[in-house]
All heavy atoms as an XYZ file, in Angstrom:
622
protein
N       6.606    243.645    118.334
C       6.209    244.246    117.087
C       7.448    244.604    116.286
O       8.543    244.664    116.806
C       5.364    245.491    117.332
C       4.140    245.261    118.130
S       2.782    245.295    117.023
C       1.459    245.191    118.159
N       7.237    244.938    115.054
C       8.336    245.270    114.162
C       8.579    246.779    114.209
O       7.767    247.572    113.745
C       7.989    244.810    112.747
C       9.169    244.909    111.823
O      10.227    245.396    112.214
N       8.987    244.450    110.609
N       9.719    247.208    114.768
C      10.020    248.638    114.879
C      10.606    249.200    113.605
O      10.720    250.413    113.459
C      11.004    248.881    116.027
C      10.359    248.572    117.372
O       9.139    248.778    117.485
O      11.072    248.117    118.274
N      10.995    248.353    112.648
C      11.604    248.829    111.411
C      10.574    249.318    110.406
O      10.910    249.975    109.432
C      12.434    247.716    110.775
C      13.598    247.306    111.671
O      14.051    248.167    112.456
O      14.025    246.149    111.578
N       9.324    248.996    110.634
C       8.291    249.381    109.685
C       7.948    250.858    109.867
O       7.691    251.310    110.978
C       7.049    248.536    109.924
C       5.969    248.765    108.914
C       4.828    247.809    109.048
N       4.793    247.118    110.329
C       3.711    246.595    110.869
N       2.576    246.681    110.235
N       3.745    245.995    112.026
N       7.902    251.631    108.767
C       7.545    253.045    108.904
C       6.061    253.183    109.229
O       5.241    252.400    108.807
C       7.871    253.646    107.540
C       7.832    252.494    106.602
C       8.233    251.278    107.398
N       5.741    254.201    109.991
C       4.355    254.462    110.344
C       3.868    255.683    109.582
O       4.635    256.567    109.216
C       4.217    254.725    111.850
O       5.038    255.844    112.189
C       4.647    253.511    112.656
N       2.573    255.716    109.350
C       1.969    256.848    108.657
C       1.329    257.722    109.719
O       0.450    257.280    110.466
C       0.921    256.371    107.635
C       0.252    257.551    106.961
C       1.561    255.452    106.623
N       1.763    258.953    109.793
C       1.242    259.875    110.791
C       0.024    260.585    110.234
O      -0.123    260.799    109.036
C       2.311    260.895    111.170
N      -0.872    260.973    111.145
C      -2.043    261.739    110.754
C      -1.593    263.140    110.359
O      -0.607    263.657    110.873
C      -3.022    261.804    111.917
N      -2.298    263.785    109.439
C      -1.899    265.132    109.038
C      -2.009    266.090    110.214
O      -2.974    266.062    110.980
C      -2.882    265.499    107.924
C      -4.009    264.539    108.063
C      -3.468    263.315    108.715
N      -0.988    266.916    110.361
C      -0.943    267.853    111.480
C      -1.825    269.058    111.190
O      -1.951    269.509    110.060
C       0.492    268.308    111.724
N      -2.455    269.578    112.227
C      -3.273    270.780    112.085
C      -2.566    271.929    112.780
O      -1.717    271.727    113.646
C      -4.665    270.576    112.702
O      -4.505    270.257    114.075
C      -5.418    269.470    111.982
N      -2.943    273.119    112.418
C      -2.293    274.296    112.999
C      -2.638    274.426    114.477
O      -1.791    274.737    115.293
C      -2.722    275.538    112.240
N      -3.905    274.162    114.835
C      -4.327    274.306    116.223
C      -5.082    273.039    116.639
O      -6.184    272.795    116.153
C      -5.221    275.534    116.373
C      -5.583    275.810    117.827
O      -4.967    275.192    118.722
O      -6.468    276.637    118.040
N      -4.539    272.206    117.512
C      -5.223    270.969    117.883
C      -6.560    271.220    118.576
O      -7.430    270.371    118.549
C      -4.252    270.275    118.836
C      -2.967    271.017    118.768
C      -3.225    272.329    118.127
N      -6.766    272.356    119.188
C      -8.021    272.631    119.894
C      -9.172    272.833    118.922
O     -10.321    272.533    119.233
C      -7.863    273.859    120.781
N      -8.890    273.364    117.736
C      -9.950    273.615    116.759
C     -10.024    272.512    115.715
O     -10.775    272.630    114.749
C      -9.723    274.956    116.043
O      -8.460    274.906    115.379
C      -9.762    276.108    117.031
N      -9.274    271.461    115.884
C      -9.275    270.375    114.899
C     -10.623    269.660    114.942
O     -11.286    269.595    115.977
C      -8.147    269.398    115.196
N     -11.040    269.103    113.806
C     -12.282    268.351    113.727
C     -12.156    267.071    114.552
O     -11.078    266.515    114.680
C     -12.595    267.989    112.273
C     -12.961    269.216    111.455
O     -13.428    270.196    112.060
O     -12.772    269.171    110.229
N     -13.260    266.581    115.090
C     -13.192    265.324    115.834
C     -12.834    264.169    114.915
O     -12.976    264.251    113.698
C     -14.598    265.159    116.410
C     -15.460    266.077    115.645
C     -14.579    267.160    115.093
N     -12.385    263.108    115.509
C     -11.969    261.947    114.716
C     -13.143    261.455    113.883
O     -14.248    261.304    114.378
C     -11.480    260.842    115.642
N     -12.879    261.197    112.626
C     -13.914    260.695    111.734
C     -14.660    261.788    111.008
O     -15.461    261.507    110.129
N     -14.453    263.065    111.349
C     -15.176    264.138    110.689
C     -14.709    264.287    109.248
O     -15.468    264.720    108.396
C     -14.989    265.446    111.444
N     -13.474    263.933    108.973
C     -12.979    264.023    107.603
C     -13.680    263.015    106.701
O     -13.787    263.209    105.498
C     -11.470    263.792    107.580
N     -14.188    261.939    107.283
C     -14.875    260.919    106.500
C     -16.360    261.212    106.370
O     -17.105    260.399    105.845
C     -14.704    259.544    107.155
C     -13.238    259.140    107.217
O     -12.466    259.634    106.381
O     -12.885    258.341    108.103
N     -16.813    262.338    106.852
C     -18.237    262.658    106.787
C     -19.003    262.136    107.983
O     -20.213    262.111    107.987
N     -18.290    261.702    109.006
C     -18.949    261.194    110.200
C     -18.695    262.161    111.338
O     -17.605    262.251    111.861
C     -18.408    259.820    110.575
C     -18.696    258.753    109.552
C     -18.160    257.406    110.002
O     -17.539    257.344    111.073
O     -18.369    256.448    109.277
N     -19.696    262.906    111.717
C     -19.572    263.852    112.814
C     -19.800    263.151    114.138
O     -20.003    261.941    114.209
N     -19.791    263.920    115.215
C     -20.001    263.318    116.543
C     -21.374    262.671    116.685
O     -21.514    261.669    117.363
C     -19.857    264.496    117.496
C     -19.170    265.570    116.730
C     -19.455    265.328    115.287
N     -22.397    263.237    116.057
C     -23.730    262.651    116.173
C     -23.767    261.274    115.520
O     -24.389    260.345    116.027
C     -24.766    263.567    115.520
N     -23.117    261.142    114.403
C     -23.082    259.851    113.704
C     -22.331    258.812    114.544
O     -22.732    257.665    114.625
C     -22.408    260.039    112.345
C     -22.124    258.797    111.572
C     -23.350    258.349    110.832
N     -23.052    257.113    110.147
C     -23.462    256.828    108.954
N     -24.202    257.673    108.293
N     -23.176    255.679    108.398
N     -21.266    259.254    115.208
C     -20.507    258.324    116.033
C     -21.314    257.891    117.251
O     -21.261    256.735    117.649
C     -19.207    258.978    116.489
C     -18.206    259.148    115.358
C     -16.958    259.871    115.811
O     -16.909    260.387    116.920
N     -15.969    259.922    114.948
N     -22.113    258.786    117.834
C     -22.937    258.418    118.984
C     -23.982    257.381    118.593
O     -24.282    256.483    119.352
C     -23.620    259.656    119.563
C     -22.771    260.342    120.598
C     -23.548    261.445    121.299
N     -22.847    262.699    121.056
C     -23.289    263.711    120.362
N     -24.493    263.676    119.842
N     -22.569    264.793    120.180
N     -24.572    257.536    117.404
C     -25.576    256.570    116.964
C     -24.970    255.185    116.787
O     -25.622    254.190    117.012
C     -26.216    257.024    115.654
C     -27.386    257.945    115.883
C     -28.113    258.231    114.608
N     -27.550    259.451    114.036
C     -27.233    259.617    112.770
N     -27.436    258.662    111.916
N     -26.727    260.732    112.333
N     -23.716    255.130    116.355
C     -23.092    253.832    116.156
C     -22.722    253.186    117.486
O     -22.730    251.978    117.609
C     -21.832    253.979    115.296
C     -22.137    254.300    113.850
C     -20.873    254.497    113.036
O     -19.786    254.571    113.583
N     -21.026    254.593    111.736
N     -22.418    253.994    118.502
C     -22.005    253.440    119.781
C     -23.191    252.876    120.560
O     -23.069    251.874    121.237
C     -21.313    254.519    120.616
C     -19.968    254.950    120.044
C     -19.399    256.140    120.767
O     -20.029    256.607    121.736
O     -18.339    256.615    120.358
N     -24.354    253.524    120.470
C     -25.526    253.070    121.206
C     -26.258    252.016    120.384
O     -26.768    252.307    119.310
C     -26.465    254.243    121.467
C     -25.849    255.341    122.310
C     -26.743    256.554    122.397
O     -27.876    256.501    121.892
O     -26.304    257.548    122.962
N     -26.310    250.788    120.873
C     -27.026    249.763    120.110
C     -28.530    250.026    120.144
O     -29.072    250.468    121.156
C     -26.676    248.462    120.830
C     -26.329    248.886    122.215
C     -25.751    250.278    122.097
N     -29.175    249.787    119.036
C     -30.617    249.971    118.979
C     -31.283    248.807    119.703
O     -30.847    247.667    119.584
C     -31.100    250.028    117.520
O     -30.706    248.814    116.868
C     -30.481    251.202    116.790
N     -32.341    249.069    120.459
C     -33.012    247.968    121.166
C     -33.704    247.066    120.151
O     -34.492    247.520    119.317
C     -34.014    248.679    122.075
C     -34.208    250.025    121.462
C     -32.938    250.358    120.744
N     -33.381    245.800    120.206
C     -33.986    244.845    119.275
C     -35.264    244.281    119.867
O     -35.446    244.218    121.076
C     -33.011    243.695    119.001
C     -31.797    244.160    118.260
C     -30.965    242.995    117.854
N     -29.779    243.464    117.139
C     -28.861    242.693    116.669
N     -28.946    241.394    116.828
N     -27.832    243.175    116.031
N     -36.157    243.872    118.972
C     -37.407    243.281    119.398
C     -37.116    241.922    120.034
O     -36.332    241.149    119.516
C     -38.314    243.105    118.191
C     -39.747    242.848    118.557
C     -40.595    242.839    117.336
N     -41.296    241.566    117.320
C     -41.917    241.061    116.296
N     -41.888    241.679    115.158
N     -42.531    239.927    116.368
N     -37.751    241.656    121.140
C     -37.515    240.408    121.846
C     -38.011    239.242    121.016
O     -39.128    239.256    120.487
C     -38.234    240.442    123.184
C     -37.897    239.276    124.045
C     -38.487    239.444    125.421
N     -38.272    238.223    126.153
C     -39.008    237.820    127.156
N     -40.019    238.559    127.546
N     -38.760    236.704    127.767
N     -37.188    238.228    120.896
C     -37.543    237.073    120.074
C     -38.536    236.193    120.809
O     -38.367    235.875    121.988
C     -36.279    236.276    119.757
C     -36.541    235.158    118.800
C     -35.257    234.504    118.389
N     -35.581    233.389    117.523
C     -34.723    232.484    117.138
N     -33.485    232.568    117.520
N     -35.075    231.503    116.354
N     -39.574    235.810    120.094
C     -40.599    234.960    120.695
C     -40.192    233.500    120.585
O     -39.447    233.102    119.709
C     -41.929    235.171    119.988
C     -42.472    236.558    120.208
C     -43.689    236.858    119.380
N     -44.545    235.708    119.189
C     -45.611    235.696    118.424
N     -45.949    236.764    117.776
N     -46.346    234.620    118.292
N     -40.706    232.693    121.466
C     -40.411    231.267    121.460
C     -41.267    230.530    120.441
O     -42.111    231.116    119.754
N     -41.061    229.227    120.317
C     -41.849    228.442    119.362
C     -43.310    228.348    119.806
O     -43.612    228.300    120.998
C     -41.172    227.078    119.383
C     -40.455    227.014    120.675
C     -40.074    228.426    121.015
N     -44.185    228.308    118.847
C     -45.615    228.256    119.135
C     -46.107    226.837    119.316
O     -45.342    225.863    119.245
N     -47.400    226.680    119.532
C     -47.963    225.338    119.759
C     -47.871    224.442    118.529
O     -47.739    223.228    118.659
C     -49.421    225.609    120.139
C     -49.694    226.997    119.696
C     -48.396    227.728    119.701
N     -47.931    225.021    117.337
C     -47.802    224.198    116.135
C     -46.432    223.536    116.089
O     -46.303    222.343    115.820
C     -48.017    225.043    114.868
C     -47.830    224.260    113.601
C     -48.821    223.423    113.133
C     -46.649    224.357    112.880
C     -48.645    222.688    111.977
C     -46.461    223.633    111.721
C     -47.469    222.786    111.270
N     -45.403    224.314    116.374
C     -44.045    223.784    116.320
C     -43.809    222.755    117.423
O     -43.129    221.758    117.213
C     -43.032    224.930    116.465
O     -43.300    225.908    115.458
C     -41.614    224.454    116.311
N     -44.363    222.993    118.599
C     -44.101    222.105    119.727
C     -44.962    220.845    119.730
O     -44.497    219.787    120.155
C     -44.330    222.855    121.045
C     -43.321    223.950    121.369
C     -43.735    224.663    122.647
C     -41.933    223.367    121.516
N     -46.214    220.941    119.280
C     -47.138    219.813    119.415
C     -47.504    219.153    118.091
O     -47.347    217.937    117.928
C     -48.412    220.270    120.124
C     -48.215    220.870    121.521
C     -49.516    221.444    122.031
C     -47.668    219.822    122.456
N     -47.998    219.931    117.170
C     -48.527    219.336    115.949
C     -47.442    218.862    114.988
O     -47.571    217.788    114.397
C     -49.437    220.337    115.241
C     -50.714    220.718    115.999
C     -51.511    221.746    115.227
C     -51.549    219.489    116.261
N     -46.398    219.623    114.813
C     -45.365    219.250    113.853
C     -44.660    217.939    114.213
O     -44.524    217.067    113.351
C     -44.359    220.391    113.705
C     -43.425    220.305    112.517
C     -44.207    220.272    111.217
C     -42.477    221.484    112.517
N     -44.244    217.715    115.469
C     -43.649    216.407    115.785
C     -44.634    215.250    115.590
O     -44.248    214.167    115.138
C     -43.249    216.532    117.253
C     -43.127    217.981    117.494
C     -44.111    218.637    116.586
N     -45.903    215.481    115.900
C     -46.901    214.434    115.695
C     -47.087    214.098    114.224
O     -47.171    212.923    113.850
N     -47.144    215.126    113.393
C     -47.296    214.881    111.952
C     -46.083    214.150    111.370
O     -46.229    213.258    110.532
C     -47.509    216.208    111.224
C     -48.866    216.871    111.422
C     -48.888    218.245    110.769
C     -49.961    216.005    110.841
N     -44.911    214.524    111.816
C     -43.699    213.860    111.324
C     -43.694    212.400    111.754
O     -43.357    211.506    110.972
C     -42.444    214.597    111.837
C     -41.186    213.795    111.577
C     -42.337    215.966    111.188
N     -44.100    212.124    112.992
C     -44.125    210.742    113.482
C     -45.142    209.908    112.730
O     -44.840    208.782    112.289
C     -44.452    210.733    114.989
O     -43.491    211.533    115.666
C     -44.431    209.334    115.546
N     -46.350    210.416    112.565
C     -47.392    209.667    111.857
C     -46.985    209.423    110.409
O     -47.165    208.317    109.875
C     -48.742    210.422    111.943
C     -49.768    209.849    110.980
C     -49.262    210.371    113.360
N     -46.421    210.409    109.763
C     -45.979    210.244    108.376
C     -44.861    209.217    108.287
O     -44.847    208.376    107.376
C     -45.492    211.593    107.812
O     -46.545    212.548    107.953
C     -45.112    211.480    106.358
N     -43.924    209.255    109.201
C     -42.819    208.296    109.184
C     -43.291    206.876    109.418
O     -42.851    205.944    108.735
N     -44.184    206.677    110.383
C     -44.705    205.335    110.661
C     -45.516    204.826    109.477
O     -45.383    203.654    109.064
C     -45.547    205.347    111.959
C     -46.328    204.058    112.128
C     -44.658    205.590    113.155
N     -46.352    205.675    108.889
C     -47.147    205.254    107.740
C     -46.253    204.908    106.552
O     -46.495    203.910    105.842
C     -48.134    206.350    107.354
N     -45.214    205.688    106.311
C     -44.298    205.386    105.208
C     -43.565    204.072    105.459
O     -43.403    203.248    104.548
C     -43.308    206.528    105.040
N     -43.128    203.840    106.700
C     -42.428    202.599    107.014
C     -43.340    201.390    106.817
O     -42.944    200.383    106.222
C     -41.917    202.647    108.460
C     -41.290    201.370    108.907
C     -40.013    201.033    108.488
C     -41.985    200.501    109.739
C     -39.433    199.851    108.902
C     -41.408    199.317    110.154
C     -40.130    198.986    109.737
N     -44.569    201.492    107.338
C     -45.488    200.369    107.194
C     -45.879    200.135    105.740
O     -46.053    198.990    105.309
C     -46.729    200.602    108.058
C     -46.502    200.538    109.570
C     -47.784    200.901    110.307
C     -46.009    199.169    109.980
N     -46.018    201.195    104.958
C     -46.367    201.037    103.543
C     -45.224    200.377    102.773
O     -45.462    199.535    101.900
C     -46.700    202.393    102.933
N     -44.000    200.724    103.103
C     -42.856    200.135    102.397
C     -42.613    198.688    102.795
O     -42.144    197.886    101.985
C     -41.595    200.964    102.671
C     -41.557    202.341    102.020
C     -40.333    203.118    102.505
C     -41.530    202.222    100.513
N     -42.918    198.334    104.018
C     -42.673    196.965    104.474
C     -43.894    196.068    104.314
O     -43.829    194.884    104.637
C     -42.249    196.965    105.955
O     -43.266    197.571    106.739
C     -40.931    197.707    106.138
N     -44.985    196.610    103.827
C     -46.178    195.792    103.616
C     -47.021    195.628    104.862
O     -47.841    194.719    104.940
N     -46.861    196.447    105.841
C     -47.596    196.326    107.089
C     -48.966    196.965    107.061
O     -49.792    196.687    107.918
N     -49.237    197.816    106.085
C     -50.555    198.456    105.996
C     -51.481    197.611    105.128
O     -51.074    197.081    104.086
C     -50.432    199.854    105.384
C     -49.846    200.944    106.269
C     -49.749    202.248    105.494
C     -50.704    201.148    107.498
N     -52.734    197.475    105.531
C     -53.685    196.745    104.684
C     -54.014    197.577    103.444
O     -53.904    198.808    103.458
C     -54.913    196.565    105.571
C     -54.822    197.665    106.574
C     -53.356    197.920    106.762
N     -54.403    196.951    102.349
C     -54.745    197.728    101.150
C     -55.979    198.599    101.393
O     -56.873    198.255    102.152
C     -55.028    196.656    100.095
C     -55.269    195.411    100.857
C     -54.548    195.524    102.157
N     -55.998    199.750    100.736
C     -57.074    200.713    100.898
C     -58.077    200.492     99.772
O     -57.710    200.268     98.619
C     -56.518    202.149    100.865
C     -57.665    203.159    100.988
C     -55.513    202.352    101.962
N     -59.351    200.548    100.070
C     -60.390    200.422     99.058
C     -61.388    199.341     99.446
O     -61.201    198.611    100.420
N     -62.454    199.231     98.665
C     -63.462    198.225     98.993
C     -62.910    196.814     98.733
O     -62.174    196.576     97.778
C     -64.630    198.543     98.048
C     -64.024    199.324     96.944
C     -62.820    200.028     97.510
N     -63.254    195.911     99.634
C     -62.795    194.529     99.480
C     -63.784    193.772     98.589
O     -64.985    193.915     98.711
C     -62.696    193.849    100.826
C     -61.646    194.475    101.696
C     -61.452    193.661    102.933
N     -60.429    194.295    103.762
C     -60.069    193.813    104.933
N     -60.640    192.738    105.402
N     -59.148    194.425    105.627
N     -63.218    192.998     97.724
C     -64.081    192.190     96.845
C     -64.115    190.771     97.383
O     -63.079    190.185     97.699
C     -63.527    192.179     95.429
C     -63.596    193.521     94.765
C     -63.199    193.407     93.339
N     -63.278    194.707     92.692
C     -63.027    194.899     91.432
N     -62.655    193.902     90.681
N     -63.132    196.095     90.921
N     -65.273    190.258     97.459
C     -65.397    188.866     97.895
C     -65.530    187.976     96.656
O     -65.805    188.448     95.562
C     -66.593    188.688     98.827
O     -67.769    189.038     98.143
N     -65.361    186.724     96.860
C     -65.402    185.787     95.750
C     -66.796    185.592     95.162
O     -66.972    185.211     94.016
N     -67.859    185.879     95.913
C     -69.208    185.692     95.416
C     -69.819    187.042     95.017
O     -69.613    188.033     95.674
C     -70.096    185.039     96.496
O     -70.119    185.881     97.630
C     -69.553    183.677     96.879
N     -70.559    187.042     93.972
C     -71.212    188.280     93.515
C     -72.510    188.455     94.285
O     -73.248    187.531     94.504
C     -71.491    188.211     92.035
N     -72.803    189.631     94.645
C     -73.999    189.882     95.417
C     -75.177    190.191     94.568
O     -75.257    190.608     93.528
C     -73.765    191.015     96.396
């Protein structure tokens, strides 16, 4: 480390035994510091549901195959077929 750099000392108090705890000058008392040290219990994260695991991959696959076949001409035309003779 660099020993030539001056350091800033904390302000001295008359009696170290009656000095405020660290952080009290900033408005943070001991209770506030305890709350920050103890992590709050978080809600357990749930896993993916059946829609995400089963239906969504199926829908993506069917949509992709249908789009590919439509672009390459592999799907038959939709609608009533007209024959050459009138009924």
